[in-house]
C-alpha positions as CSV (number, residue, x, y, z in Angstrom):
1,M,0.0,0.0,0.0
2,T,1.1,3.6,-0.5
3,R,1.3,6.0,2.4
4,P,-0.9,9.0,2.5
5,D,1.9,11.5,3.3
6,L,3.4,10.9,-0.1
7,V,0.6,12.3,-2.2
8,G,3.1,14.9,-3.7
9,L,5.3,12.2,-4.9
10,L,2.6,9.9,-6.2
11,D,0.0,12.2,-7.6
12,P,-2.2,10.7,-10.3
13,A,0.0,11.9,-13.1
14,T,3.1,10.4,-11.6
15,R,1.3,7.1,-10.7
16,A,0.1,6.9,-14.3
17,W,3.6,7.5,-15.7
18,L,5.0,4.8,-13.4
19,T,2.5,2.1,-14.1
20,R,2.0,2.8,-17.9
21,H,5.4,3.9,-19.0
22,A,8.2,3.4,-16.5
23,L,7.1,0.0,-15.0
24,P,4.4,-1.3,-17.2
25,G,2.8,-4.4,-15.8
26,A,4.2,-3.9,-12.3
27,R,2.0,-3.3,-9.3
28,L,3.1,-0.7,-6.7
29,H,3.2,-2.4,-3.4
30,E,4.8,0.1,-1.0
31,V,6.1,3.6,-1.2
32,D,8.4,4.8,1.6
33,P,10.2,8.3,1.9
34,L,13.9,8.3,1.6
35,P,16.0,10.7,3.8
36,G,18.8,12.9,2.5
37,G,17.1,14.7,-0.3
38,F,17.9,18.4,0.6
39,T,17.1,19.6,-2.9
40,N,14.9,16.8,-4.2
41,D,12.1,14.6,-3.0
42,M,12.9,10.8,-3.1
43,A,11.0,7.7,-2.3
44,L,11.7,3.9,-2.3
45,L,9.2,2.0,-4.4
46,T,8.5,-1.6,-4.0
47,T,6.7,-3.4,-6.9
48,R,5.3,-6.8,-7.5
49,S,4.8,-8.4,-10.9
50,A,2.0,-10.8,-11.9
51,D,4.5,-12.7,-14.0
52,A,7.3,-13.3,-11.4
53,P,7.6,-14.0,-7.7
54,G,9.3,-11.6,-5.3
55,V,9.6,-7.9,-5.3
56,E,11.7,-5.3,-7.2
57,R,12.8,-2.0,-5.6
58,Y,13.3,1.4,-7.2
59,V,14.2,4.9,-6.2
60,L,11.9,7.7,-7.5
61,R,13.5,11.1,-7.5
62,R,11.6,14.3,-8.2
63,Y,13.5,17.5,-8.8
64,R,12.6,20.7,-7.0
65,P,13.5,24.2,-8.3
66,S,16.7,25.2,-6.6
67,G,18.2,28.6,-5.9
68,S,21.6,27.0,-5.1
69,R,24.7,29.0,-5.1
70,V,26.4,26.1,-7.0
71,P,25.0,25.1,-10.3
72,R,22.8,22.0,-10.0
73,N,22.4,19.7,-13.0
74,T,18.9,19.2,-14.6
75,C,17.4,15.7,-14.6
76,A,18.4,15.3,-18.3
77,V,22.0,16.2,-17.5
78,E,22.1,13.8,-14.6
79,V,20.9,10.9,-16.8
80,A,23.6,11.8,-19.3
81,V,26.2,11.9,-16.6
82,L,25.2,8.5,-15.2
83,G,25.3,7.0,-18.6
84,R,28.9,8.4,-19.3
85,A,30.1,7.2,-15.9
86,A,28.6,3.7,-16.3
87,A,30.3,3.4,-19.7
88,R,33.7,3.8,-17.9
89,T,32.7,1.1,-15.3
90,V,32.0,3.6,-12.6
91,P,29.4,1.9,-10.2
92,V,26.3,4.0,-10.5
93,T,22.5,3.4,-10.2
94,A,20.9,2.0,-13.4
95,V,18.4,4.4,-14.9
96,V,15.0,2.8,-15.6
97,A,13.1,5.8,-16.9
98,A,13.1,9.5,-16.9
99,D,10.6,12.3,-17.4
100,P,13.3,15.0,-17.7
101,H,11.1,18.0,-18.4
102,G,8.2,16.9,-16.3
103,R,5.8,16.8,-19.3
104,A,4.1,13.6,-18.0
105,T,4.5,14.0,-14.2
106,G,4.5,17.7,-13.7
107,R,8.1,17.9,-12.4
108,P,11.4,16.5,-13.7
109,T,11.4,12.9,-12.5
110,L,14.0,10.1,-12.5
111,L,13.4,6.4,-11.7
112,Y,16.4,4.2,-11.1
113,R,17.1,0.8,-9.6
114,F,17.7,0.6,-5.8
115,V,21.1,-0.6,-5.0
116,D,21.9,-2.7,-1.9
117,G,24.7,-1.4,0.2
118,T,25.7,0.5,3.3
119,P,26.6,4.1,3.2
120,L,30.4,4.5,3.7
121,S,29.7,7.1,6.3
122,Q,28.0,4.5,8.5
123,V,30.8,1.9,8.1
124,L,33.4,4.6,9.0
125,A,31.3,5.7,12.0
126,D,31.3,2.1,13.3
127,G,35.1,2.3,13.6
128,P,36.5,-0.3,11.3
129,V,39.9,-1.8,12.3
130,S,42.9,-0.8,10.4
131,G,42.9,-3.5,7.8
132,E,39.2,-3.0,7.1
133,A,39.6,0.8,6.9
134,R,42.5,0.5,4.5
135,A,40.6,-1.9,2.2
136,L,37.6,0.5,2.2
137,G,39.8,3.4,1.3
138,R,41.5,1.6,-1.5
139,A,38.2,0.6,-3.0
140,V,36.9,4.1,-2.8
141,G,40.1,5.7,-4.2
142,G,40.1,3.3,-7.1
143,V,36.6,4.2,-8.0
144,L,37.4,8.0,-7.8
145,A,40.3,7.3,-10.2
146,R,37.9,5.7,-12.6
147,I,35.6,8.8,-12.4
148,G,38.6,11.0,-13.2
149,R,39.3,9.0,-16.3
150,V,36.1,10.2,-17.8
151,R,37.2,13.1,-20.0
152,L,35.1,15.9,-21.2
153,P,35.6,18.4,-24.1
154,R,36.5,21.3,-21.9
155,P,36.2,22.4,-18.2
156,G,33.0,23.9,-16.8
157,V,29.5,23.2,-15.8
158,F,27.1,21.2,-18.1
159,G,24.6,23.3,-19.9
160,D,22.7,20.3,-21.4
161,S,22.7,16.5,-21.9
162,S,25.5,16.8,-24.5
163,L,27.9,17.2,-21.5
164,V,29.8,19.9,-23.5
165,P,30.4,22.8,-21.2
166,A,29.9,26.3,-22.5
167,P,33.2,28.2,-23.0
168,D,32.4,30.2,-19.9
169,G,31.0,27.3,-18.0
170,A,33.7,27.3,-15.3
171,A,32.8,30.8,-14.0
172,P,30.7,29.8,-11.0
173,L,33.7,27.8,-9.6
174,G,36.3,30.1,-11.0
175,D,36.6,32.8,-8.4
176,L,36.9,31.4,-4.8
177,P,37.2,34.8,-3.0
178,G,34.2,36.1,-5.0
179,F,32.2,32.9,-4.2
180,V,33.0,33.2,-0.5
181,E,31.8,36.8,-0.5
182,R,28.5,35.9,-2.1
183,C,28.0,33.2,0.4
184,L,28.7,35.5,3.3
185,A,26.4,38.2,1.8
186,T,23.4,35.8,1.5
187,A,23.9,34.0,4.8
188,A,21.2,34.5,7.4
189,A,21.8,37.5,9.7
190,D,21.2,35.3,12.8
191,G,23.2,32.4,11.4
192,P,25.7,30.5,13.5
193,L,28.9,31.8,11.6
194,S,30.8,34.3,13.8
195,G,32.7,37.3,12.5
196,T,36.0,35.6,13.4
197,D,35.0,32.5,11.4
198,A,34.0,34.7,8.4
199,A,37.4,36.4,8.5
200,V,39.2,33.0,8.6
201,L,37.2,31.9,5.6
202,R,38.0,35.0,3.7
203,A,41.7,34.6,4.5
204,L,41.8,31.0,3.4
205,A,39.9,31.9,0.2
206,R,42.8,34.2,-0.9
207,R,44.6,31.0,-1.7
208,G,42.0,30.3,-4.3
209,P,43.6,31.9,-7.4
210,R,46.8,29.9,-7.1
211,A,44.9,26.6,-6.6
212,L,42.6,27.2,-9.5
213,A,45.5,28.2,-11.8
214,A,47.3,24.9,-10.9
215,V,44.2,22.9,-12.1
216,A,43.2,25.2,-15.0
217,G,42.4,23.3,-18.2
218,E,41.7,20.0,-16.4
219,R,38.6,18.4,-17.9
220,S,37.8,15.2,-16.0
221,L,34.4,14.3,-14.7
222,V,34.0,15.7,-11.1
223,H,31.3,14.4,-8.9
224,C,31.6,17.5,-6.6
225,D,29.8,15.8,-3.7
226,F,32.0,12.8,-3.3
227,N,31.8,12.1,0.4
228,P,31.0,9.1,2.5
229,K,27.3,9.7,2.6
230,N,27.1,9.4,-1.2
231,V,29.1,6.2,-1.5
232,L,27.5,2.8,-1.0
233,V,29.8,-0.1,-0.1
234,Q,29.2,-3.8,0.3
235,R,31.2,-7.0,0.9
236,R,31.7,-9.4,-2.0
237,A,33.5,-12.5,-1.6
238,G,35.0,-11.2,1.7
239,Q,36.3,-8.0,0.0
240,W,35.0,-4.4,0.3
241,T,33.8,-3.0,-3.0
242,V,31.9,0.1,-4.0
243,A,28.3,-0.7,-4.9
244,A,27.3,2.7,-6.2
245,V,28.2,6.4,-6.2
246,L,25.0,8.4,-5.7
247,D,23.7,11.9,-6.3
248,W,25.4,13.4,-9.3
249,E,23.4,16.6,-9.5
250,L,26.6,18.8,-8.8
251,A,28.9,17.1,-11.3
252,F,30.9,19.1,-13.7
253,S,34.1,19.0,-15.7
254,G,37.3,19.9,-13.9
255,S,40.0,18.5,-11.6
256,P,39.6,15.3,-9.6
257,L,41.3,17.2,-6.7
258,F,37.8,18.7,-5.9
259,D,36.6,15.2,-5.1
260,V,39.8,14.3,-3.2
261,G,39.3,17.3,-1.0
262,N,35.6,16.4,-0.5
263,M,36.3,12.9,0.5
264,L,39.0,13.9,2.9
265,R,37.3,16.9,4.4
266,F,36.5,15.1,7.6
267,A,39.6,12.8,7.4
268,H,40.5,13.7,11.0
269,E,37.3,11.8,12.1
270,Y,38.3,8.5,10.2
271,P,40.9,5.9,10.9
272,P,44.2,7.0,9.4
273,A,44.3,3.7,7.5
274,F,41.3,4.8,5.5
275,T,43.1,7.9,4.2
276,A,46.2,5.9,3.4
277,G,44.1,3.3,1.5
278,F,42.2,5.9,-0.3
279,L,45.4,7.6,-1.6
280,K,46.9,4.2,-2.6
281,G,43.7,3.2,-4.5
282,F,43.5,6.6,-6.3
283,R,47.2,6.4,-7.3
284,G,46.9,2.7,-8.2
285,G,44.0,3.6,-10.6
286,N,46.3,6.2,-12.3
287,G,44.8,9.1,-10.4
288,R,47.3,12.0,-10.5
289,L,48.3,13.6,-7.2
290,P,50.8,16.5,-7.5
291,G,53.3,17.3,-4.9
292,D,51.1,19.9,-3.2
293,W,47.9,17.8,-3.7
294,L,46.8,18.3,0.0
295,G,46.8,22.1,0.0
296,L,45.3,22.3,-3.4
297,S,42.5,19.9,-2.6
298,R,41.8,21.6,0.7
299,T,41.6,25.0,-1.0
300,L,39.3,23.7,-3.7
301,D,37.1,22.1,-1.1
302,L,36.5,25.7,0.3
303,F,33.8,26.2,-2.3
304,A,31.7,23.5,-0.7
305,L,32.8,24.5,2.9
306,A,31.8,28.1,2.4
307,D,28.4,26.9,1.2
308,I,27.9,24.7,4.2
309,L,29.0,27.2,6.7
310,T,26.8,29.9,5.5
311,A,23.7,27.7,4.8
312,P,24.2,24.7,7.1
313,P,21.7,21.8,6.6
314,D,21.6,21.2,10.4
315,P,23.6,22.4,13.6
316,A,25.6,19.1,13.9
317,Y,26.9,19.4,10.3
318,F,27.7,23.1,10.8
319,A,29.8,22.2,13.9
320,R,31.8,19.6,12.0
321,A,32.4,22.1,9.1
322,R,33.5,24.8,11.6
323,T,36.0,22.4,13.1
324,V,37.4,21.9,9.5
325,L,37.7,25.6,9.1
326,R,39.5,26.1,12.3
327,R,41.8,23.2,11.7
328,S,42.7,24.6,8.3
329,T,44.3,27.7,10.0
330,A,46.8,25.4,11.7
331,H,48.0,23.8,8.5
332,R,50.7,25.4,6.4
333,Y,50.5,24.4,2.8
């Protein structure tokens, strides 16, 4: 049965699209909300078929309009990114159907297969022993290297499903001091960021031009939200593997160091063996780490950190991000 609080997700038009086009012949058995959709509405669908025993599970993703400071990909672009990544053996969710412009459902809608796995964030929070943490890191680093091997025509954000960035497509992530100023200017007046923290953020952002110059011209696929909550892992034959990399709505063309910085943002909270394994897996997959990779990746991650600190999703996440900010002032790179 479907739950009454999901009327917005399964309105008559969406239900008709699912049962007639996306999943013809299937009967919707259960609909459950999924957490974590800050900018989209997501639900887990369980279906039964008259022709086969058992159930199938899918994820329904409905896109909401976004005034995000960082460009977010449309449904059509995300479908194209998933296809391009899958073609290079990056583990991603399999797209079943899409209504990219919302012509049938009223809102851009994506349906993909549910992937079994455990969020990497949960596994790390459970405190894996050194050997386990190293194996996890190696698997994740290897997948990031694969993502980085997907090459695009030029750097920048994706304007459409061709995945050919416009010549000026890199502009939103091309001026770190300017981006930080925009974040601070649009932050809530009663927000938790102090004046001292804002000054630290501005000072760190001044490193931006050098970091961006160092990676100028790189045109690899960048996930741009490559952190443990968006990586599903599972054990296969006693070995840790990445089951899927989720949530590609921020993906663009640029340097893999954006994703390195994202994954290691909270490295001080993880077992050291995880970071060591991650770097080994990335290098082993032919991922390139320049001599000053640590400083560059931390500086590039300031785009995300500034966004979090000035528009935090919750107090706990803000506290973690502020710890990163304050730790950054102690590092010389």
